[in-house]
Every structure is written in C-alpha cells, then in structure tokens.
C-alpha positions as CSV (number, residue, x, y, z in Angstrom):
1,M,8.4,-1.2,50.9
2,D,9.8,1.1,48.0
3,W,10.9,3.7,50.4
4,N,11.5,6.0,47.5
5,L,8.1,5.6,45.8
6,L,6.5,6.0,49.5
7,A,8.3,9.6,49.6
8,V,7.3,10.6,46.2
9,Y,3.7,10.0,47.1
10,L,4.3,11.7,50.4
11,A,5.9,14.6,48.9
12,R,2.6,14.7,46.4
13,A,0.4,14.9,49.4
14,V,1.9,17.5,51.1
15,A,1.7,19.6,47.7
16,L,-1.8,18.6,47.4
17,L,-2.0,20.0,50.9
18,T,-1.0,23.5,50.0
19,A,-1.7,24.3,46.4
20,I,-5.4,23.2,46.6
21,P,-6.1,25.7,49.5
22,V,-3.6,28.2,48.1
23,H,-5.4,28.0,44.7
24,E,-9.0,28.4,45.7
25,S,-8.6,30.5,49.0
26,A,-7.0,32.9,46.4
27,H,-10.5,32.7,44.2
28,A,-12.4,33.5,47.9
29,W,-10.5,36.2,48.6
30,A,-10.3,38.2,44.8
31,S,-14.3,37.6,44.9
32,W,-14.1,39.1,48.5
33,K,-12.0,42.2,47.5
34,L,-13.9,42.5,44.4
35,G,-17.5,42.9,46.5
36,D,-18.5,39.3,46.6
37,P,-18.7,37.9,50.0
38,T,-20.3,34.5,49.3
39,A,-16.9,32.1,49.1
40,K,-16.0,34.3,52.3
41,N,-19.2,33.7,53.9
42,A,-19.4,29.9,53.0
43,G,-15.4,29.8,54.9
44,R,-13.7,29.6,51.6
45,L,-11.4,32.1,52.7
46,S,-9.0,29.7,54.8
47,L,-6.0,27.6,54.2
48,N,-8.0,24.8,55.8
49,P,-7.4,21.8,52.9
50,L,-10.5,19.9,54.7
51,R,-12.9,23.1,53.1
52,H,-11.7,22.9,49.7
53,L,-10.4,19.0,49.0
54,D,-13.2,17.1,47.4
55,P,-12.1,13.5,48.3
56,F,-12.2,11.6,44.5
57,G,-11.0,14.7,43.0
58,A,-8.0,14.9,45.5
59,L,-7.2,10.9,45.2
60,C,-7.6,11.4,41.4
61,M,-4.6,14.4,41.6
62,L,-2.8,12.2,44.2
63,L,-2.8,9.0,41.7
64,V,-2.9,9.9,38.4
65,G,-1.6,13.6,38.3
66,F,-5.1,15.9,37.9
67,G,-8.1,16.5,39.8
68,W,-10.5,18.7,41.1
69,A,-11.3,20.9,44.4
70,K,-14.8,21.7,45.5
71,P,-15.9,24.7,43.7
72,V,-16.2,28.7,44.8
73,P,-19.3,30.1,45.4
74,V,-19.5,33.1,43.3
75,A,-22.5,35.4,43.1
76,A,-21.4,37.1,40.2
77,V,-24.3,38.6,38.8
78,T,-25.6,40.3,42.0
79,R,-22.4,40.8,43.7
80,F,-19.7,41.9,41.2
81,R,-20.4,45.1,39.9
82,H,-19.0,44.6,36.5
83,P,-19.8,40.8,36.4
84,R,-17.6,39.4,33.2
85,R,-14.6,41.6,34.2
86,D,-14.6,41.1,37.7
87,M,-15.3,37.4,37.7
88,A,-12.4,36.7,35.3
89,L,-10.3,38.8,37.9
90,S,-11.3,36.3,40.3
91,A,-10.7,33.3,38.2
92,A,-7.0,34.2,37.4
93,A,-6.0,34.7,41.2
94,G,-6.3,31.0,41.1
95,P,-3.6,30.3,38.9
96,L,-1.7,33.2,39.7
97,S,-1.4,32.3,43.7
98,N,0.2,28.9,42.1
99,L,2.7,30.8,40.3
100,F,3.7,32.5,42.8
101,L,3.9,29.6,45.5
102,A,6.1,28.1,42.7
103,Y,8.0,30.3,42.2
104,L,8.8,30.4,46.1
105,C,9.6,26.5,46.2
106,M,11.9,27.1,43.6
107,V,13.7,29.7,45.3
108,L,13.6,27.8,48.6
109,Y,14.8,24.6,46.2
110,K,17.7,26.2,45.3
111,L,18.7,27.4,48.8
112,V,18.6,24.1,50.2
113,Y,20.3,22.8,47.3
114,Y,23.2,24.9,47.6
115,L,23.8,25.3,51.4
116,A,21.8,22.2,53.3
117,P,23.9,19.1,53.6
118,Y,23.6,15.8,51.5
119,T,21.2,13.7,54.1
120,T,18.6,11.5,53.6
121,A,16.6,14.5,55.6
122,W,17.2,17.4,53.1
123,V,17.0,15.2,50.0
124,F,13.3,14.4,51.0
125,V,12.7,18.3,52.0
126,C,14.2,18.2,48.2
127,T,11.7,16.1,46.7
128,V,8.9,17.8,49.0
129,L,10.2,21.4,47.3
130,I,10.7,20.0,43.8
131,T,6.9,18.3,43.8
132,M,5.5,20.9,45.3
133,L,6.9,23.3,42.6
134,Q,5.4,21.0,39.6
135,V,1.8,20.5,41.3
136,N,1.9,24.0,41.5
137,V,2.6,24.6,37.8
138,T,0.6,21.9,36.7
139,L,-2.2,23.3,38.2
140,A,-1.8,26.8,37.0
141,V,-1.0,25.9,33.6
142,F,-4.0,23.6,33.1
143,N,-6.7,26.0,34.7
144,L,-5.8,28.5,32.0
145,L,-6.4,26.6,30.0
146,P,-9.6,28.4,27.8
147,V,-11.9,25.5,28.3
148,P,-15.2,25.8,30.5
149,P,-15.1,25.4,33.5
150,L,-11.4,25.8,34.0
151,D,-10.2,29.6,35.2
152,G,-8.7,30.2,31.9
153,S,-12.5,30.2,29.9
154,R,-13.7,32.6,32.8
155,I,-10.6,34.9,31.7
156,F,-11.0,34.3,28.0
157,N,-14.6,34.8,27.5
158,V,-14.0,38.1,28.8
159,L,-12.9,39.1,25.4
160,L,-16.5,37.3,23.6
161,P,-19.7,39.0,23.4
162,P,-22.6,38.2,26.1
163,R,-24.8,36.2,23.7
164,V,-21.7,33.9,23.0
165,Y,-20.1,33.8,26.3
166,F,-23.6,32.7,27.6
167,G,-24.4,30.4,25.3
168,V,-21.2,28.2,25.8
169,M,-21.7,28.3,29.4
170,R,-25.0,26.7,29.0
171,Y,-22.8,23.4,27.7
172,E,-20.2,23.8,30.3
173,R,-20.7,20.3,32.1
174,Y,-21.0,18.6,28.6
175,I,-17.5,20.4,27.7
176,L,-15.6,19.3,31.2
177,L,-16.5,15.7,30.1
178,G,-14.9,16.6,26.9
179,L,-12.1,17.7,28.7
180,F,-11.3,14.4,31.1
181,A,-11.6,12.2,27.9
182,L,-8.9,14.0,26.2
183,L,-7.2,13.9,29.0
184,W,-7.6,9.8,29.9
185,L,-6.6,9.7,26.0
186,G,-3.8,11.6,26.0
187,V,-4.5,14.2,23.1
188,L,-3.5,17.5,25.3
189,D,-0.2,15.8,27.1
190,G,1.8,17.8,24.1
191,P,-0.1,21.4,24.7
192,L,0.2,20.9,28.2
193,N,3.6,19.7,28.6
194,F,4.7,22.6,26.1
195,L,2.9,25.3,28.3
196,Y,4.4,23.3,31.3
197,A,8.2,23.7,30.2
198,G,7.5,27.3,29.6
199,A,6.3,27.9,32.8
200,L,9.2,26.4,34.2
201,N,11.9,27.9,32.4
202,A,10.0,31.3,33.0
203,L,10.5,30.3,36.8
204,E,14.3,29.1,36.6
205,L,15.1,32.5,35.0
206,A,13.2,34.5,37.5
207,T,15.1,32.6,39.8
208,R,18.4,33.0,38.6
209,Y,20.0,35.6,40.7
210,I,19.9,33.1,43.4
211,D,22.2,31.1,41.6
212,W,24.8,34.4,41.1
213,I,24.4,35.2,44.1
214,L,25.1,31.8,45.9
215,L,28.1,31.2,43.6
216,L,29.8,34.2,44.9
217,L,29.2,33.6,48.0
218,R,31.2,30.2,47.7
C-alpha cells in the first residue's frame, strides 16, 4: 500500500468535509441575514457535511479535484428587498468564506512548520493543512468565475441590465455543460492556475507577519 498516496486522499477528504460545508453554510447565513430564511429552514445553516454534499459531486472533487454540492435554496424574488444586489452578496459569501478558511489554514501551517517537531504525525497534519489550503483556494477561485451558475456570475450580473441578466439565466444549464466540457479539455487550466497562484501569493503576503514574529522569537 502506498501510504503517501493514502495520506493525500485522507487529507483531501478532510478538506472536502470542511470546505464545502463552510462554503454552503455561508451562502445560507448571508441569505438569512438579507431576509431570506429559505436555506436556514431547509437545514442548510449547518456545518454538517451530510446536509450539503452531493454524493457524485463529492466523489468527483475527491478524485479529480473539482465537483459540486447541493445548491442552496434561495427565494430571491420574494424574500430579498433588492433581489439582484442581495443575491450577489449571498453568492459572494461562499467564496469569501473559503478564502478566510484558507487564510486560517496558512496561519496554522506556518505555526506547525516552525514550532512542531518533525514526526510522522505532524507531517500528516501539515499535509492536511496544505490540502485544505489548496482545496479552499481552488473552490474560491473556481466559484468566482463569472459563468452561470457559479457564484461569480451572480456577482458579475449585478452590472448587467435586467433584460440581459434574465436572458443569460435562461441558458444556465447549457452554459454549465459547456463549462464542464472546457474543464475536461483543459481549456481553462491556464486562467485558473493564474488566478490560483495570485490568490496563494496574496495569502502568503497576508500571513508573512507569522514568519517575521517566529523568526524573531528563535
């Protein structure tokens, strides 16, 4: 048995069971605070992974690095005071929560790297933290793409005239199929890698104070 590979899949499973619930419950929390309790009433304001995971989507994320969860129900038209604006804010909550979780993972990783002894257990902890960091940044970057039905489209479409916005939404299902085709063919690898590297660099800069403090304490 390849223990290194097993450790990677275990770390990815841990990352999956934290990143997706945080992302989806953030949507539910933002929607609730903006006046729509639909997701909260459906039990989606929870960090329980079973309330959010789509079995096939989770398997795809575990094996190939991208997938999906159960969509969070939103009654934007009837519940939000400003449907398009509030929908954009609710959509932004998911990726932002993943970036915040990635920030925490980088802080913890640096603390473990500098302070923990070099043992098998701590190496595994580092593997989990790095994987969680990678998964959360990937989720955030991918979901911020301005392509329906991703969160980025809800944010970007605030800038569009209502006629264009609702026209685009009519073809959401077909656009999603096209998006998965582009992902499968690797067409989006370049732009996604560029955005991923940019997000990692930003997180590194935002946590550099950890390096300075710990180096001063040595």
